[in-house]
mmCIF file of the N, C-alpha and C atoms, coordinates in Angstrom:
data_MODEL
# 
_entry.id   MODEL 
# 
loop_
_atom_site.group_PDB 
_atom_site.id 
_atom_site.type_symbol 
_atom_site.label_atom_id 
_atom_site.label_alt_id 
_atom_site.label_comp_id 
_atom_site.label_asym_id 
_atom_site.label_entity_id 
_atom_site.label_seq_id 
_atom_site.pdbx_PDB_ins_code 
_atom_site.Cartn_x 
_atom_site.Cartn_y 
_atom_site.Cartn_z 
_atom_site.occupancy 
_atom_site.B_iso_or_equiv 
_atom_site.pdbx_formal_charge 
_atom_site.auth_seq_id 
_atom_site.auth_comp_id 
_atom_site.auth_asym_id 
_atom_site.auth_atom_id 
_atom_site.pdbx_PDB_model_num 
ATOM 1   N N  . MET A 1 1  ? -18.963 3.882   14.457 1.00 0.00 ? 1  MET A N  1 
ATOM 2   C CA . MET A 1 1  ? -18.031 2.834   14.822 1.00 0.00 ? 1  MET A CA 1 
ATOM 3   C C  . MET A 1 1  ? -16.636 3.216   14.310 1.00 0.00 ? 1  MET A C  1 
ATOM 4   N N  . THR A 1 2  ? -15.681 3.197   15.205 1.00 0.00 ? 2  THR A N  1 
ATOM 5   C CA . THR A 1 2  ? -14.315 3.527   14.843 1.00 0.00 ? 2  THR A CA 1 
ATOM 6   C C  . THR A 1 2  ? -13.477 2.259   14.800 1.00 0.00 ? 2  THR A C  1 
ATOM 7   N N  . ILE A 1 3  ? -12.787 2.063   13.704 1.00 0.00 ? 3  ILE A N  1 
ATOM 8   C CA . ILE A 1 3  ? -11.906 0.907   13.567 1.00 0.00 ? 3  ILE A CA 1 
ATOM 9   C C  . ILE A 1 3  ? -10.479 1.399   13.716 1.00 0.00 ? 3  ILE A C  1 
ATOM 10  N N  . ARG A 1 4  ? -9.749  0.803   14.648 1.00 0.00 ? 4  ARG A N  1 
ATOM 11  C CA . ARG A 1 4  ? -8.341  1.157   14.830 1.00 0.00 ? 4  ARG A CA 1 
ATOM 12  C C  . ARG A 1 4  ? -7.502  0.046   14.208 1.00 0.00 ? 4  ARG A C  1 
ATOM 13  N N  . LEU A 1 5  ? -6.644  0.431   13.272 1.00 0.00 ? 5  LEU A N  1 
ATOM 14  C CA . LEU A 1 5  ? -5.794  -0.532  12.605 1.00 0.00 ? 5  LEU A CA 1 
ATOM 15  C C  . LEU A 1 5  ? -4.389  -0.471  13.190 1.00 0.00 ? 5  LEU A C  1 
ATOM 16  N N  . LEU A 1 6  ? -3.821  -1.634  13.445 1.00 0.00 ? 6  LEU A N  1 
ATOM 17  C CA . LEU A 1 6  ? -2.483  -1.743  14.021 1.00 0.00 ? 6  LEU A CA 1 
ATOM 18  C C  . LEU A 1 6  ? -1.504  -2.251  12.979 1.00 0.00 ? 6  LEU A C  1 
ATOM 19  N N  . THR A 1 7  ? -0.275  -1.796  13.067 1.00 0.00 ? 7  THR A N  1 
ATOM 20  C CA . THR A 1 7  ? 0.783   -2.304  12.201 1.00 0.00 ? 7  THR A CA 1 
ATOM 21  C C  . THR A 1 7  ? 1.340   -3.595  12.801 1.00 0.00 ? 7  THR A C  1 
ATOM 22  N N  . THR A 1 8  ? 2.142   -4.291  12.032 1.00 0.00 ? 8  THR A N  1 
ATOM 23  C CA . THR A 1 8  ? 2.802   -5.501  12.524 1.00 0.00 ? 8  THR A CA 1 
ATOM 24  C C  . THR A 1 8  ? 3.652   -5.177  13.747 1.00 0.00 ? 8  THR A C  1 
ATOM 25  N N  . GLU A 1 9  ? 4.330   -4.044  13.722 1.00 0.00 ? 9  GLU A N  1 
ATOM 26  C CA . GLU A 1 9  ? 5.174   -3.632  14.840 1.00 0.00 ? 9  GLU A CA 1 
ATOM 27  C C  . GLU A 1 9  ? 4.359   -3.378  16.102 1.00 0.00 ? 9  GLU A C  1 
ATOM 28  N N  . GLU A 1 10 ? 3.171   -2.778  15.947 1.00 0.00 ? 10 GLU A N  1 
ATOM 29  C CA . GLU A 1 10 ? 2.315   -2.508  17.102 1.00 0.00 ? 10 GLU A CA 1 
ATOM 30  C C  . GLU A 1 10 ? 1.772   -3.807  17.695 1.00 0.00 ? 10 GLU A C  1 
ATOM 31  N N  . VAL A 1 11 ? 1.401   -4.752  16.838 1.00 0.00 ? 11 VAL A N  1 
ATOM 32  C CA . VAL A 1 11 ? 0.928   -6.056  17.329 1.00 0.00 ? 11 VAL A CA 1 
ATOM 33  C C  . VAL A 1 11 ? 2.063   -6.761  18.070 1.00 0.00 ? 11 VAL A C  1 
ATOM 34  N N  . ALA A 1 12 ? 3.260   -6.709  17.522 1.00 0.00 ? 12 ALA A N  1 
ATOM 35  C CA . ALA A 1 12 ? 4.421   -7.323  18.173 1.00 0.00 ? 12 ALA A CA 1 
ATOM 36  C C  . ALA A 1 12 ? 4.659   -6.705  19.543 1.00 0.00 ? 12 ALA A C  1 
ATOM 37  N N  . ALA A 1 13 ? 4.541   -5.398  19.655 1.00 0.00 ? 13 ALA A N  1 
ATOM 38  C CA . ALA A 1 13 ? 4.736   -4.729  20.942 1.00 0.00 ? 13 ALA A CA 1 
ATOM 39  C C  . ALA A 1 13 ? 3.683   -5.165  21.957 1.00 0.00 ? 13 ALA A C  1 
ATOM 40  N N  . LEU A 1 14 ? 2.435   -5.348  21.510 1.00 0.00 ? 14 LEU A N  1 
ATOM 41  C CA . LEU A 1 14 ? 1.371   -5.803  22.414 1.00 0.00 ? 14 LEU A CA 1 
ATOM 42  C C  . LEU A 1 14 ? 1.696   -7.148  23.049 1.00 0.00 ? 14 LEU A C  1 
ATOM 43  N N  . PHE A 1 15 ? 2.311   -8.034  22.269 1.00 0.00 ? 15 PHE A N  1 
ATOM 44  C CA . PHE A 1 15 ? 2.586   -9.385  22.739 1.00 0.00 ? 15 PHE A CA 1 
ATOM 45  C C  . PHE A 1 15 ? 4.052   -9.590  23.125 1.00 0.00 ? 15 PHE A C  1 
ATOM 46  N N  . ARG A 1 16 ? 4.785   -8.484  23.201 1.00 0.00 ? 16 ARG A N  1 
ATOM 47  C CA . ARG A 1 16 ? 6.191   -8.508  23.622 1.00 0.00 ? 16 ARG A CA 1 
ATOM 48  C C  . ARG A 1 16 ? 7.014   -9.518  22.827 1.00 0.00 ? 16 ARG A C  1 
ATOM 49  N N  . THR A 1 17 ? 6.872   -9.424  21.530 1.00 0.00 ? 17 THR A N  1 
ATOM 50  C CA . THR A 1 17 ? 7.609   -10.303 20.625 1.00 0.00 ? 17 THR A CA 1 
ATOM 51  C C  . THR A 1 17 ? 8.124   -9.461  19.462 1.00 0.00 ? 17 THR A C  1 
ATOM 52  N N  . SER A 1 18 ? 8.786   -10.088 18.540 1.00 0.00 ? 18 SER A N  1 
ATOM 53  C CA . SER A 1 18 ? 9.341   -9.344  17.409 1.00 0.00 ? 18 SER A CA 1 
ATOM 54  C C  . SER A 1 18 ? 8.339   -9.294  16.253 1.00 0.00 ? 18 SER A C  1 
ATOM 55  N N  . PRO A 1 19 ? 8.480   -8.287  15.389 1.00 0.00 ? 19 PRO A N  1 
ATOM 56  C CA . PRO A 1 19 ? 7.631   -8.248  14.194 1.00 0.00 ? 19 PRO A CA 1 
ATOM 57  C C  . PRO A 1 19 ? 7.809   -9.498  13.328 1.00 0.00 ? 19 PRO A C  1 
ATOM 58  N N  . ALA A 1 20 ? 8.998   -10.071 13.309 1.00 0.00 ? 20 ALA A N  1 
ATOM 59  C CA . ALA A 1 20 ? 9.237   -11.296 12.532 1.00 0.00 ? 20 ALA A CA 1 
ATOM 60  C C  . ALA A 1 20 ? 8.370   -12.438 13.056 1.00 0.00 ? 20 ALA A C  1 
ATOM 61  N N  . THR A 1 21 ? 8.184   -12.514 14.363 1.00 0.00 ? 21 THR A N  1 
ATOM 62  C CA . THR A 1 21 ? 7.335   -13.557 14.940 1.00 0.00 ? 21 THR A CA 1 
ATOM 63  C C  . THR A 1 21 ? 5.891   -13.368 14.515 1.00 0.00 ? 21 THR A C  1 
ATOM 64  N N  . VAL A 1 22 ? 5.408   -12.137 14.519 1.00 0.00 ? 22 VAL A N  1 
ATOM 65  C CA . VAL A 1 22 ? 4.025   -11.856 14.091 1.00 0.00 ? 22 VAL A CA 1 
ATOM 66  C C  . VAL A 1 22 ? 3.865   -12.221 12.614 1.00 0.00 ? 22 VAL A C  1 
ATOM 67  N N  . ARG A 1 23 ? 4.865   -11.902 11.791 1.00 0.00 ? 23 ARG A N  1 
ATOM 68  C CA . ARG A 1 23 ? 4.802   -12.279 10.375 1.00 0.00 ? 23 ARG A CA 1 
ATOM 69  C C  . ARG A 1 23 ? 4.784   -13.801 10.224 1.00 0.00 ? 23 ARG A C  1 
ATOM 70  N N  . TYR A 1 24 ? 5.564   -14.500 11.031 1.00 0.00 ? 24 TYR A N  1 
ATOM 71  C CA . TYR A 1 24 ? 5.582   -15.965 10.998 1.00 0.00 ? 24 TYR A CA 1 
ATOM 72  C C  . TYR A 1 24 ? 4.218   -16.523 11.394 1.00 0.00 ? 24 TYR A C  1 
ATOM 73  N N  . TRP A 1 25 ? 3.634   -15.998 12.474 1.00 0.00 ? 25 TRP A N  1 
ATOM 74  C CA . TRP A 1 25 ? 2.302   -16.443 12.898 1.00 0.00 ? 25 TRP A CA 1 
ATOM 75  C C  . TRP A 1 25 ? 1.310   -16.304 11.749 1.00 0.00 ? 25 TRP A C  1 
ATOM 76  N N  . ARG A 1 26 ? 1.370   -15.159 11.044 1.00 0.00 ? 26 ARG A N  1 
ATOM 77  C CA . ARG A 1 26 ? 0.454   -14.931 9.918  1.00 0.00 ? 26 ARG A CA 1 
ATOM 78  C C  . ARG A 1 26 ? 0.738   -15.930 8.803  1.00 0.00 ? 26 ARG A C  1 
ATOM 79  N N  . HIS A 1 27 ? 2.010   -16.178 8.536  1.00 0.00 ? 27 HIS A N  1 
ATOM 80  C CA . HIS A 1 27 ? 2.423   -17.098 7.468  1.00 0.00 ? 27 HIS A CA 1 
ATOM 81  C C  . HIS A 1 27 ? 1.901   -18.517 7.700  1.00 0.00 ? 27 HIS A C  1 
ATOM 82  N N  . VAL A 1 28 ? 1.992   -19.014 8.935  1.00 0.00 ? 28 VAL A N  1 
ATOM 83  C CA . VAL A 1 28 ? 1.564   -20.383 9.225  1.00 0.00 ? 28 VAL A CA 1 
ATOM 84  C C  . VAL A 1 28 ? 0.093   -20.462 9.642  1.00 0.00 ? 28 VAL A C  1 
ATOM 85  N N  . GLY A 1 29 ? -0.583  -19.303 9.745  1.00 0.00 ? 29 GLY A N  1 
ATOM 86  C CA . GLY A 1 29 ? -2.012  -19.292 10.018 1.00 0.00 ? 29 GLY A CA 1 
ATOM 87  C C  . GLY A 1 29 ? -2.406  -19.439 11.467 1.00 0.00 ? 29 GLY A C  1 
ATOM 88  N N  . ILE A 1 30 ? -1.507  -19.105 12.411 1.00 0.00 ? 30 ILE A N  1 
ATOM 89  C CA . ILE A 1 30 ? -1.856  -19.248 13.824 1.00 0.00 ? 30 ILE A CA 1 
ATOM 90  C C  . ILE A 1 30 ? -2.026  -17.912 14.533 1.00 0.00 ? 30 ILE A C  1 
ATOM 91  N N  . GLY A 1 31 ? -1.764  -16.822 13.844 1.00 0.00 ? 31 GLY A N  1 
ATOM 92  C CA . GLY A 1 31 ? -1.851  -15.499 14.459 1.00 0.00 ? 31 GLY A CA 1 
ATOM 93  C C  . GLY A 1 31 ? -3.128  -14.783 14.074 1.00 0.00 ? 31 GLY A C  1 
ATOM 94  N N  . PRO A 1 32 ? -3.250  -13.539 14.540 1.00 0.00 ? 32 PRO A N  1 
ATOM 95  C CA . PRO A 1 32 ? -4.428  -12.749 14.160 1.00 0.00 ? 32 PRO A CA 1 
ATOM 96  C C  . PRO A 1 32 ? -4.405  -12.460 12.656 1.00 0.00 ? 32 PRO A C  1 
ATOM 97  N N  . ASP A 1 33 ? -5.594  -12.335 12.078 1.00 0.00 ? 33 ASP A N  1 
ATOM 98  C CA . ASP A 1 33 ? -5.700  -12.057 10.648 1.00 0.00 ? 33 ASP A CA 1 
ATOM 99  C C  . ASP A 1 33 ? -5.273  -10.628 10.347 1.00 0.00 ? 33 ASP A C  1 
ATOM 100 N N  . GLY A 1 34 ? -4.485  -10.495 9.304  1.00 0.00 ? 34 GLY A N  1 
ATOM 101 C CA . GLY A 1 34 ? -4.065  -9.183  8.846  1.00 0.00 ? 34 GLY A CA 1 
ATOM 102 C C  . GLY A 1 34 ? -4.563  -8.958  7.431  1.00 0.00 ? 34 GLY A C  1 
ATOM 103 N N  . VAL A 1 35 ? -4.632  -7.689  7.037  1.00 0.00 ? 35 VAL A N  1 
ATOM 104 C CA . VAL A 1 35 ? -5.062  -7.327  5.694  1.00 0.00 ? 35 VAL A CA 1 
ATOM 105 C C  . VAL A 1 35 ? -3.930  -6.557  5.033  1.00 0.00 ? 35 VAL A C  1 
ATOM 106 N N  . ARG A 1 36 ? -3.522  -7.009  3.865  1.00 0.00 ? 36 ARG A N  1 
ATOM 107 C CA . ARG A 1 36 ? -2.458  -6.326  3.139  1.00 0.00 ? 36 ARG A CA 1 
ATOM 108 C C  . ARG A 1 36 ? -3.040  -5.089  2.467  1.00 0.00 ? 36 ARG A C  1 
ATOM 109 N N  . VAL A 1 37 ? -2.420  -3.948  2.748  1.00 0.00 ? 37 VAL A N  1 
ATOM 110 C CA . VAL A 1 37 ? -2.791  -2.675  2.142  1.00 0.00 ? 37 VAL A CA 1 
ATOM 111 C C  . VAL A 1 37 ? -1.516  -2.127  1.519  1.00 0.00 ? 37 VAL A C  1 
ATOM 112 N N  . GLY A 1 38 ? -1.392  -2.308  0.226  1.00 0.00 ? 38 GLY A N  1 
ATOM 113 C CA . GLY A 1 38 ? -0.145  -1.949  -0.441 1.00 0.00 ? 38 GLY A CA 1 
ATOM 114 C C  . GLY A 1 38 ? 0.969   -2.861  0.054  1.00 0.00 ? 38 GLY A C  1 
ATOM 115 N N  . ARG A 1 39 ? 2.013   -2.264  0.591  1.00 0.00 ? 39 ARG A N  1 
ATOM 116 C CA . ARG A 1 39 ? 3.141   -3.046  1.103  1.00 0.00 ? 39 ARG A CA 1 
ATOM 117 C C  . ARG A 1 39 ? 3.010   -3.368  2.579  1.00 0.00 ? 39 ARG A C  1 
ATOM 118 N N  . ARG A 1 40 ? 2.007   -2.812  3.233  1.00 0.00 ? 40 ARG A N  1 
ATOM 119 C CA . ARG A 1 40 ? 1.844   -2.995  4.678  1.00 0.00 ? 40 ARG A CA 1 
ATOM 120 C C  . ARG A 1 40 ? 0.772   -4.018  4.983  1.00 0.00 ? 40 ARG A C  1 
ATOM 121 N N  . VAL A 1 41 ? 0.892   -4.632  6.154  1.00 0.00 ? 41 VAL A N  1 
ATOM 122 C CA . VAL A 1 41 ? -0.166  -5.492  6.667  1.00 0.00 ? 41 VAL A CA 1 
ATOM 123 C C  . VAL A 1 41 ? -0.714  -4.792  7.904  1.00 0.00 ? 41 VAL A C  1 
ATOM 124 N N  . LEU A 1 42 ? -2.034  -4.633  7.935  1.00 0.00 ? 42 LEU A N  1 
ATOM 125 C CA . LEU A 1 42 ? -2.691  -3.973  9.055  1.00 0.00 ? 42 LEU A CA 1 
ATOM 126 C C  . LEU A 1 42 ? -3.638  -4.939  9.737  1.00 0.00 ? 42 LEU A C  1 
ATOM 127 N N  . TYR A 1 43 ? -3.807  -4.760  11.032 1.00 0.00 ? 43 TYR A N  1 
ATOM 128 C CA . TYR A 1 43 ? -4.632  -5.635  11.852 1.00 0.00 ? 43 TYR A CA 1 
ATOM 129 C C  . TYR A 1 43 ? -5.698  -4.803  12.541 1.00 0.00 ? 43 TYR A C  1 
ATOM 130 N N  . ASP A 1 44 ? -6.936  -5.270  12.479 1.00 0.00 ? 44 ASP A N  1 
ATOM 131 C CA . ASP A 1 44 ? -8.030  -4.624  13.203 1.00 0.00 ? 44 ASP A CA 1 
ATOM 132 C C  . ASP A 1 44 ? -7.808  -4.905  14.689 1.00 0.00 ? 44 ASP A C  1 
ATOM 133 N N  . GLU A 1 45 ? -7.725  -3.854  15.502 1.00 0.00 ? 45 GLU A N  1 
ATOM 134 C CA . GLU A 1 45 ? -7.438  -4.014  16.934 1.00 0.00 ? 45 GLU A CA 1 
ATOM 135 C C  . GLU A 1 45 ? -8.455  -4.922  17.620 1.00 0.00 ? 45 GLU A C  1 
ATOM 136 N N  . GLN A 1 46 ? -9.708  -4.809  17.256 1.00 0.00 ? 46 GLN A N  1 
ATOM 137 C CA . GLN A 1 46 ? -10.763 -5.629  17.862 1.00 0.00 ? 46 GLN A CA 1 
ATOM 138 C C  . GLN A 1 46 ? -10.560 -7.114  17.515 1.00 0.00 ? 46 GLN A C  1 
ATOM 139 N N  . GLU A 1 47 ? -10.155 -7.408  16.294 1.00 0.00 ? 47 GLU A N  1 
ATOM 140 C CA . GLU A 1 47 ? -9.904  -8.794  15.899 1.00 0.00 ? 47 GLU A CA 1 
ATOM 141 C C  . GLU A 1 47 ? -8.678  -9.359  16.609 1.00 0.00 ? 47 GLU A C  1 
ATOM 142 N N  . VAL A 1 48 ? -7.670  -8.514  16.822 1.00 0.00 ? 48 VAL A N  1 
ATOM 143 C CA . VAL A 1 48 ? -6.488  -8.948  17.579 1.00 0.00 ? 48 VAL A CA 1 
ATOM 144 C C  . VAL A 1 48 ? -6.906  -9.298  19.002 1.00 0.00 ? 48 VAL A C  1 
ATOM 145 N N  . ASP A 1 49 ? -7.755  -8.471  19.618 1.00 0.00 ? 49 ASP A N  1 
ATOM 146 C CA . ASP A 1 49 ? -8.253  -8.754  20.971 1.00 0.00 ? 49 ASP A CA 1 
ATOM 147 C C  . ASP A 1 49 ? -9.043  -10.061 21.010 1.00 0.00 ? 49 ASP A C  1 
ATOM 148 N N  . GLN A 1 50 ? -9.891  -10.279 20.011 1.00 0.00 ? 50 GLN A N  1 
ATOM 149 C CA . GLN A 1 50 ? -10.675 -11.516 19.958 1.00 0.00 ? 50 GLN A CA 1 
ATOM 150 C C  . GLN A 1 50 ? -9.773  -12.732 19.775 1.00 0.00 ? 50 GLN A C  1 
ATOM 151 N N  . TRP A 1 51 ? -8.749  -12.611 18.945 1.00 0.00 ? 51 TRP A N  1 
ATOM 152 C CA . TRP A 1 51 ? -7.796  -13.704 18.746 1.00 0.00 ? 51 TRP A CA 1 
ATOM 153 C C  . TRP A 1 51 ? -7.114  -14.030 20.062 1.00 0.00 ? 51 TRP A C  1 
ATOM 154 N N  . TRP A 1 52 ? -6.676  -13.006 20.796 1.00 0.00 ? 52 TRP A N  1 
ATOM 155 C CA . TRP A 1 52 ? -6.003  -13.225 22.078 1.00 0.00 ? 52 TRP A CA 1 
ATOM 156 C C  . TRP A 1 52 ? -6.950  -13.908 23.067 1.00 0.00 ? 52 TRP A C  1 
ATOM 157 N N  . GLN A 1 53 ? -8.187  -13.453 23.149 1.00 0.00 ? 53 GLN A N  1 
ATOM 158 C CA . GLN A 1 53 ? -9.152  -14.065 24.060 1.00 0.00 ? 53 GLN A CA 1 
ATOM 159 C C  . GLN A 1 53 ? -9.387  -15.537 23.712 1.00 0.00 ? 53 GLN A C  1 
ATOM 160 N N  . SER A 1 54 ? -9.370  -15.868 22.445 1.00 0.00 ? 54 SER A N  1 
ATOM 161 C CA . SER A 1 54 ? -9.546  -17.269 22.048 1.00 0.00 ? 54 SER A CA 1 
ATOM 162 C C  . SER A 1 54 ? -8.351  -18.117 22.473 1.00 0.00 ? 54 SER A C  1 
ATOM 163 N N  . LYS A 1 55 ? -7.169  -17.501 22.574 1.00 0.00 ? 55 LYS A N  1 
ATOM 164 C CA . LYS A 1 55 ? -5.963  -18.224 22.983 1.00 0.00 ? 55 LYS A CA 1 
ATOM 165 C C  . LYS A 1 55 ? -5.890  -18.427 24.482 1.00 0.00 ? 55 LYS A C  1 
ATOM 166 N N  . VAL A 1 56 ? -6.341  -17.457 25.255 1.00 0.00 ? 56 VAL A N  1 
ATOM 167 C CA . VAL A 1 56 ? -6.223  -17.552 26.716 1.00 0.00 ? 56 VAL A CA 1 
ATOM 168 C C  . VAL A 1 56 ? -7.467  -18.155 27.359 1.00 0.00 ? 56 VAL A C  1 
ATOM 169 N N  . GLY A 1 57 ? -8.481  -18.431 26.576 1.00 0.00 ? 57 GLY A N  1 
ATOM 170 C CA . GLY A 1 57 ? -9.659  -19.095 27.109 1.00 0.00 ? 57 GLY A CA 1 
ATOM 171 C C  . GLY A 1 57 ? -10.683 -18.164 27.713 1.00 0.00 ? 57 GLY A C  1 
ATOM 172 N N  . GLY A 1 58 ? -10.629 -16.896 27.391 1.00 0.00 ? 58 GLY A N  1 
ATOM 173 C CA . GLY A 1 58 ? -11.656 -15.969 27.856 1.00 0.00 ? 58 GLY A CA 1 
ATOM 174 C C  . GLY A 1 58 ? -11.386 -15.375 29.210 1.00 0.00 ? 58 GLY A C  1 
ATOM 175 N N  . ASP A 1 59 ? -12.410 -15.273 30.008 1.00 0.00 ? 59 ASP A N  1 
ATOM 176 C CA . ASP A 1 59 ? -12.405 -14.576 31.294 1.00 0.00 ? 59 ASP A CA 1 
ATOM 177 C C  . ASP A 1 59 ? -11.544 -15.292 32.330 1.00 0.00 ? 59 ASP A C  1 
ATOM 178 N N  . LYS A 1 60 ? -10.680 -14.560 33.027 1.00 0.00 ? 60 LYS A N  1 
ATOM 179 C CA . LYS A 1 60 ? -9.816  -15.143 34.063 1.00 0.00 ? 60 LYS A CA 1 
ATOM 180 C C  . LYS A 1 60 ? -10.629 -15.756 35.196 1.00 0.00 ? 60 LYS A C  1 
ATOM 181 N N  . ALA A 1 61 ? -11.678 -15.080 35.616 1.00 0.00 ? 61 ALA A N  1 
ATOM 182 C CA . ALA A 1 61 ? -12.491 -15.574 36.731 1.00 0.00 ? 61 ALA A CA 1 
ATOM 183 C C  . ALA A 1 61 ? -13.100 -16.925 36.390 1.00 0.00 ? 61 ALA A C  1 
ATOM 184 N N  . THR A 1 62 ? -13.500 -17.102 35.158 1.00 0.00 ? 62 THR A N  1 
ATOM 185 C CA . THR A 1 62 ? -14.067 -18.377 34.734 1.00 0.00 ? 62 THR A CA 1 
ATOM 186 C C  . THR A 1 62 ? -13.016 -19.478 34.801 1.00 0.00 ? 62 THR A C  1 
ATOM 187 N N  . ARG A 1 63 ? -11.790 -19.175 34.390 1.00 0.00 ? 63 ARG A N  1 
ATOM 188 C CA . ARG A 1 63 ? -10.733 -20.190 34.412 1.00 0.00 ? 63 ARG A CA 1 
ATOM 189 C C  . ARG A 1 63 ? -10.332 -20.552 35.834 1.00 0.00 ? 63 ARG A C  1 
ATOM 190 N N  . ILE A 1 64 ? -10.319 -19.590 36.748 1.00 0.00 ? 64 ILE A N  1 
ATOM 191 C CA . ILE A 1 64 ? -9.903  -19.855 38.119 1.00 0.00 ? 64 ILE A CA 1 
ATOM 192 C C  . ILE A 1 64 ? -10.931 -20.722 38.841 1.00 0.00 ? 64 ILE A C  1 
ATOM 193 N N  . HIS A 1 65 ? -12.196 -20.457 38.610 1.00 0.00 ? 65 HIS A N  1 
ATOM 194 C CA . HIS A 1 65 ? -13.244 -21.152 39.343 1.00 0.00 ? 65 HIS A CA 1 
ATOM 195 C C  . HIS A 1 65 ? -13.791 -22.382 38.624 1.00 0.00 ? 65 HIS A C  1 
ATOM 196 N N  . SER A 1 66 ? -13.267 -22.681 37.472 1.00 0.00 ? 66 SER A N  1 
ATOM 197 C CA . SER A 1 66 ? -13.763 -23.851 36.724 1.00 0.00 ? 66 SER A CA 1 
ATOM 198 C C  . SER A 1 66 ? -13.079 -25.119 37.171 1.00 0.00 ? 66 SER A C  1 
# 
């Protein structure tokens, strides 16, 4: 099993927002969970994907036909 860790900047790029916004999301508890490693915060790519799916409601086909 390979775990890919993303930086705050990479997460921000995925969601087309600023790193400051991702830090704010983490601060108020509404964003994907990050793990502090020294001075950096890293995000498990799979957990970021799961967080996004929880926000958009899962499968598009299910939302269209529901």
